[in-house]
N, C-alpha and C positions, 0 to 999 in steps of 0.2 A: 501471349509467347509464342512461338513457334517451340513446334513440334522439340527440335533439338537441344533448345534452353529448357523446355522442360525436362528436358532426359538426363539432363549435365545438371540440373540443381536438385534432383532425386539421386542420381548417382551421388552426390556431396553427400544428401540427406542419410542413404545409405551409411553411408565409408565411416561417416560423423557417429552413427549412433553406431553401428559394427567395431567400433574399435574404443566408445565406453561403456560395449559391453565386455570388452576384449581386457581392457583393462583393469577390468575387476578382477580377472579368471589370472593374471599373467602369474605362469611359476616362477617360485620363489619371492614370491612377495610372500611378508610374517603370515602367522595364521589372523583370522577375520573374527573369531570371537573373542567379543567387544566383552572385559568384565562389569558388571552392575554397575560400580559406583561413575563407571562414564559412560553410561550407558541414562544416568538418572534426571531428571529435567534439569532447564538451565540457569532456574530459581536457585543457584546458590546448590545444588543437589540436595536438596534438601527435599521430603518427599511431602508430595499436596496435600494440602487439608482438607481440604472439599474438593467434590467429587466437582468436572470439567461441567453437567449439564445443571451445579446447582445455579438458584434465582440469586436475583442481585435486586438489593434495595433499591424502588424506585427515583430515589433521589439522583442517580448514576445520570439518569436517561436522559436529563433536560441537560447534563453536562455534555451527549457524548453529542446529543442532539446539534453543541458550540462549539463541539470541534469539529466536526464536520464543516461544519457551516466556513470554521474559517479557513479549512482546509481545499474545500472550495473555491475559496475568494483565493487562494492564494494557486490553486493549480489555474485559474483563466488568469491570473494577473500573469504571465508569465510569456503567454503567449499573446494577449493582448501588448504587451510592451513593442513588439515583433513589430506587430498590425498600425499601433500607435505612430510609425517610423511613417507608413507607407498613407496612412486615415486621416490624420491627422487632428484637427477637433472635432468627428463627429465622431473618430474611437472613443475619444477622451469624456462624450458625454456619455456615453452607449454604458462605458466606465463606472461614472457617475451612478448611475442609475441603478446599477448591480449597487453598487458596493453597499446604496442606499435603501436597496432591501436589505440586504444583510445586513446594515446595523441596526435595519427595524425588529430583524427576529435578534441580533446580539441582544439591542437594548430590552425585549421579551425579557428575554432570559436572565438583566441581570436585577430584574424589578421582579420573576419571579425568586428571587436568591439562587441561582445557579451557580453561582460565583462564589458561595460564602459554604468554605467545604468546613463540615462541621468532625 
């Protein structure tokens, strides 16, 4: 990028950040002190029962790994759909291998009982 373009970009970033800071302190806005019930956690406004750093049972970890496997599958399927139009059968074979590897992980989780909720 040229120096002029970088200068314009930096100027726009500074104006945007300055507007955000200024918008917090507009005169005439109501008092910013928010009462406690509105600042409570989003889970129905109730108090948390356990500390955030508490330990979880080991049975939740395989479920988490399976969730990540499904999420990775979907994350790669969207761009693959665009590439498939231009690449054709090669892209189809590559996605088949990818889904096969993920399927092995899902089958392993199924065998270990990760899908059984207790």
